[in-house]
N, C-alpha and C positions, 0 to 999 in steps of 0.2 A: 269547254272542259266538262267531261262527264265520266262517271265510273265505268270501268270495263266489265265488271261483274259484281253483283250483290248476292250474298248467300243468306238464306233464311232457313229456319227449321227448328225442330225440337231441341232442347238441351241434350248434348251428347251426339248429335247427328254428324259431327265432324266438320262443322262450318269453318272453324279456325284453322284446322290442319289442312283441309282441302283448299281453302282460300289462300293460304300461304303458298302452297304448291303451285296453284294457278298463277299467282302474282309472280312467283319466281320464273315460271315458264314464259310469261308475257314480258318479263323484264321491267316490272313496275312495282310500286310500293303496295304493301298490304296493311290494312288497318282493321282492327276489331272494335266494334262500337262500345263494348264494355271497357276497353282500355281508354278510348276517347272520353267516356263518361267519367272515369276516375281522374283523368288529367284535368278535365273541366271543373269537376266538383272539388278536387283536392282531397277526396275521401275514397275509401274502398267501397265496392258495391255492398258488401255486408253492412258496412257502417251507414251507408245511405238508407238501406232497408230498415235498419234498426232505428234510425233517427226520423226518417220521413215516411216510412211505410212504402208499400208498392206504388201507391198513387203518386207520391212525390218522386220516386225513382222513374216512373214512366214519363213524367213531365220533362225531367232532365234528359232522358233517353231520346224522346221525340225531337227535342230542340237540337241535340248533338247530331242525330242522324240527318235531319233536314239540312243542316249546315254542311255536312260531309257530302251529301248527294249533289250539292250545288258547287262546291269548291274543290273537289277531289277527283283525280283522274286515274286512280289505281283500282284495287280490288277491296271490297268492303264486306265484312261479315257482321251480321246483326245478331243481337241477343235473341234467345228463343221466344220471348214475349213481346218483341218489338211490334209485331203486327196487331197487337191488341189495341193500339192507339190509332184512331181513325185518321188523324193528320199524317201519321207515318205511312199508312197504307196509301193515302192519296199522293204523298211525295214519291212513292215508289213507282207510280204509273210512268210507263215509257222507258224505264230502265231495264237492263238485262238481269232480271231477278231469277235466281236458281233456288229451288226448294230441294234441299238434301233430305231424303226420307229414309228412315230405318224403322224396323218394327220395335214394339215395346220391349221385348226381351233383350234385344241387342242394345237398346238405349240404356236399360237398367244395368246391363253388364258393364258398359262403358262408364256410366256415371259412378257406379260403386267402386270402380277400380281407379278412378281419377283422383288426383291430389287437389283438384280445384274445388273449392267450397261453393256450392250452389244453394242459396237459401231456400228456394222453392221446392227442392227435391231432397233436402238433407234428411228429413224424417219420412219414413215410409216411401221409399223411392218407387216401388211397384205401383202403389196406389196413386201417388202424385203424377207419375208419368201417364197413367191411364186417364186421370182427370184432365191434365194439361192437353192431351191429345184431343179429347172430346171438346174442350173449350176452343182449341186453336186450329184444328184440322181444316175446317172450311175457310178460315182466314188465310192460312198458308196457301191453299190451292187457288184462292181468288187473287192473291198478290203475286204469285209466281208466273213467269212466262215459260219456264222450263222446270221439269221435275227429274231429278237424278237419284236413283236408288243407291244406297250405300251399305246395305246389309251384307256383312261378312266379306266385304271387298277391301283390299288394301287401299289406303288413301290415294296412292299414286294412280290406281285404276279409276277411281272416282274423278280425280282431277283430269285424267286423260279424257274421260267422257265429256266433262265440261268443256275442255279445250276443243274437242271435236265438234261440239255444238257451235262454239264461237267461230270455228273455221270450217263449218260444215260444207261450204261450197268448194273448198280447196283440199280437203283431207278426208281420208277414209280410215275408219278404225274397225277392224274385224276382231271379235272376241273369240278366244280359244278357251273352252272350258276344260282345261287340263288340270290334273292334280298338282299341288294341293290347293292353289288359289286361282288358277287360270292366268292368262296373260293376254295382252293386246298386241295385235299386229297393226302398226300404223303405216299408212301408205300416203305419200305426198312428196312435196319438195321443200327444202329448207327446214329440216326437222331438228334444228339445234335446240330449240326450247324444249322439245319433247325429250331430247336426251338429258337435258338438265333435270326435268321432272323425274325421269327414270332413275337417275343417279342421286337424287336428293337424299340426304341422310347418310350416305356412304362415308366410310373412312377414306383410306387411300384407294385409288382407282388404277387398275392395271389394264392398259390398252394393248391388245394383241392385234397385229395387222399383217397382211400380205405385202411384200415389197412393192408390188405394182400399184398399191393404193396408199403410198406414203403421204401423198398430198391430202387425202381424206383423213389420214391419221393426224396430220398437223392441224386440220380444222377442228377435229374432236378435242385435241389437246388444248387448243385455244378456248373452246367453249367451256370445258370443264376446269381449266387451270385456275380460274379466278376463285373457285370455291373449294377445290380439292387438291391434295397432293396426287399428281398423276405420273405414272411410270409407263413407258412404252417398251414393246418387245416385238421384233420382227421375226416372222416365221418364214420358212422357205416357200417358194411359189408352188402352186398346184398340188398334186397328190403327194409330193414329198413332205408337205406339212402334216400328213396323216401317218407318219412313220413313228415307230417306237422312239427313235432318237429325238424327234421333234417334241414329243410329249414329255420325255425325260428332261429335255432342256427347259420346257415350260415349268415343270415342277421345280426344277432347281432355281429358276428365276423367281418364282413365287416365294421360295424359301429365302433367297437372298434379300428380297424386298420386304420380308416379314409380313406377307399378306395374310391377314386374319379373316375371320368370318364376318367382321364388320366392314371388310373391304368389298370391292366389286370389280368384276372383270368385264371389259368391253371387247368384243371380237368384231373386227372390221375386215371384210374381204368376201371371197366367194365361198362356195360350199365346202371346199377342203378346209378352209380356215375356220369356219364356224363349227364344222364337225369336230376338228381336232381340239380347238379351244374349249368347246362345250364339254368334251370328254375330260379334259384336264380340270376344268372348273368343277365338274361333278365329283371328281375324286380327290381334289385338294381339300384337306380338312373335312372330307366327306360332304363337300358342297359349299361353294361360295357363290353369292348372287351373280347372275350373268345377264348382260344385255347384248343382243345380236344386232349388228348393222351390216346386213348383206349388201354387197356392191355389184352383184351380177344378177341377171334376170333369173338364172337357175336358182340362185340362193333365195331370191325374193319369193318365188312361187313354190319352192320345194324344200331345199335343205334346211333353211332357217326355221321352218314351221313344223311342229310335230314333236319336239322335245327328244328327238333321237340324236345321239352323238355317236361317233365311230372313228376308228382308226383301222388301217389296213395291216394285214399280215402277209407273209409269203404265200399263204394258202388262198387268200382272196380279199375282196373288198368289204370293209365294214364288218368284219367278223368279230371284232372286239369293240364294245361300246356300252352305252348306258342310256336309260331314259332319264332326262334331266330337263326340268322346265325353266326356261328363261323368265325373267321378270318383264321383259319387253322385247319386241322385235320391231326395229325401225327401218322401213324400206323407203329410203330417199331416192326417188326416181331420177334425180339429177346425177346420181352416181352411174347411171347407165350411159351418160354422155361420153363419147369417145371409146366405148368398148368395141373391140373388133367384131365385125359382122358374124364371124364364125361363132364367137362366144354368145352373141345374142340369139343366133339360131339354135344353139344348144339348149338354151333356156326355153325357146319356143317349142321344142319337142315335148317338154313336160306340159306346157299349156295345151298342146294338141292332145296329149294323153288324157288330160282332164275332160276335154270335149268328148272323147270316145267313152270314157268310163262313167261319166256322171252328168255333164251339162253340154248338150249338143249346141246350145247357143254360142258356146266358145268357138266351135268350129265355124259357125256362120260368121262370127266376127273376124276370125283369122282369114277365112277365104275371101271375104268381101273387102278386106282392108288393103290388099296389095302391099306396096312397100311401106305404107304407114304403120304396119304391124311391128316394125322395128324402130319406130321413132317415139321415144318416151313423151315427147311434147304433144303427140296426137292422141285423140280420144280412143281409137281402136285398141292400142296397146294398153292404155290405162284400164279400159273395160275388161280386156282379156286377163290382165293381172288381177283385177278385183274379183272376177268370177272364179278364177283359178284358186286364189287364196281362200275364198269362201267354201269352195268344194273341199279343199284339204282341211280347213278348220272344222267343218261340220263332221267329216269322217274321223278325224283325229279326236274330236271331242267325244264322239260316241264309242271310241275304242282306243284309249290313250296308250295301252301297252301292247298293241298288235296281237290281240288274242282272237280276232275273228275278222270283222268287217274291214279293218284297216288293210288287210292283205291286198285289197283291190288297188291300192296305190302302187303296188309292185307290178302292175301290168307292164309287160315289156322288159322288166328288170331281171328276170331269171337269166335269159340269154345276155341281156345288156351288161350285167355285172360280170358275166363270164368273159365277154369280149374285153371289158376293161382290165380284167385280171390277166388276160393273155396278151393284150396290146396296150399297156398303160401309157406309152409315150405318144402314140399317133392318133388317138381317138378321144373325143370329148364325151362326157357322160350323156348328154342329150343325143348325140349321134348314135351311141350304143343303144340307147333306149328306143330310138326310132327304128333301128334294125330289129331290136327285140320285139317291138309291137307288131311288125310285119310277120315275124316268126310266130308269135302267139296267135295272130289272126289266121295264119295258114294252118296251124295246129288245130284250132277250133273248126275251121272249115273242113279240113280233111277228116276230122272225127265226127262230122255231121252235126256239130253243135251250133254252127253259125251258117248264115245263108250263103249261097253261091255268090261269088264276087266280093266277099268280105275282105279277102287278102288284097285284092286289087284296089279296093276303096282305101285301105290303109296306105298302099303304095302311092296312090294318087295324092292324098292329102299331105303326107310327109314330103314327098318329092317336090310338090308344088311350092314348098317353103324351104327349098334348098337343103333338105336333109337326106342322108343316105338311106337306101331301102334294101341294100344288098351288101354282102360281105364275102365276096368270092375269094379273097386272099386269106381267109381264116383257116385254121387247122381244126377240122371237125372233132378229132379225137381229143385235142386239148380243151376245146370248148365243152365237150360232154363231161370231161373229168372235172372242169371248174364248176359246172352246174350241179354236181353232186354235193357241193358245199353250200348250196343255196339255203337260206334260213327257213324256207318253206318246206324243206324235206322232212318227212315224218316216217319213222320206222324204215329208213333207207329207201323210201319210195319218193320219187320226184313228184312235185305238185306244181302245176302251172296255173296262174290266173289267166283266164281267157274270157272272151265276151261272146255271148249268144247274139247280141245286137248292141246298138247304142245304149249305154247305161244298164246293161244286163250282165253283170259279172258272174262268173262261175269258177269253180276250181276243178281242173282236170288232173286226176291222180294217175300216175304211172301209165302214160299214153302208150298205145301199141307201137311197135317198132316202125310199122309202115306210116303211121301219122307223124312220128319224129322225122322219118325220111322226107316226107312231103314238106314239113316245115323247113328243114335244112335246104331242100331244093328251092324253096321260095326265096331264100336269100342268097342263092348262087353256090351252095355247097352240096 
């Protein structure tokens, strides 16, 4: 029997809050050494300090901690000064000890706003925090196996970092530094405990799902139902979920459930589901906390990351939407099991796009993997997903509201969205993007911005992975009309994201008619 995690750190570092979240996620008990001391002594900590002084308190503390480390298999949080005692430091050896660290200003802010009385920092908190850090910093560092920063981060994100360290061989966490506090994208299998952490502290929980993932919805209801009131709501399948009517039905359902700002919305499904539910969450009461659980490859590497929500209009795709940051994105790779091959290849198109625009290693992984690239149990797909998420997270973090650099993510999407608008029933998003990337490559090559053979290289890579590279059945006039509504249009001038080479994006404004002709010819029109 041994503890699963021990937390140490300065007063106010968040040991009790984070420790409780980690214990909840692990499904085990949480104990705070201060509570154990009061139980053992039959007195409060201020009473012990008043009667026995700090020396007497430390003796009781050391004995209680040593007993807990031997006979307890949950999560344990230690008082800020526990490491001052040599016998406690010795007892901590060999245990998974986490130092939670925050700067002095943050500690003072937390301590002075807390209702908990802390005898050592009650008077002159700024001075005492500075003194305590000088006295204890080296002892904390020497006692900890891991250090996790907690400055300005929600407790759930700090807990997520701790859990990722505990499970570092099985789980990936990518941080997206989006406004206002950022969020984590968690990639792994069996992420039930991560869902519990994300939803901790919520009032009622509203689970929105696509009909084809009803089984996943049932699993989520089971995970959350022990601690929360959970309500479920089924959306239509596919792009129908992104209609005005679907959003209005969601709003009405929120109202009937009396969903307040202390509630939380969980969206389970593909990109259409997360887009639509995200928009509804951002607008209901001007924003209710949101957790995204994408169940398709496209959702995991693209639509669930980046804080963009959207619904469709008769004029085009995603023309109405908002920027709204989820509190967590949970990509459980087990959800990919049983997906149709066409659906997987649609997501693969976005992965290939990332290889062209930013990380050529992604293309190497895809091309060398063969059929393994569609098997979530195999390392190539896991590696490709990880690198794709990191590319998008880095770009989104640098340009959260699509004011500049983020436009590169729209490579292939100008024509792609037009195809979707003109042919919503018969083509997947990734298939449209694949054709759109060939179109953009031909546009750049015709304009002399890309090397000769650039279009053929795009055809080769996409086609080798079972994706369409031509669209001879299309109506060119309808496509050109749909492209005029692209969000990159400025002053009625069309703008296309193109590549001069791998990882070298540029914007081509108002291409010459002959270059547009060449691009359409490249896709069979």
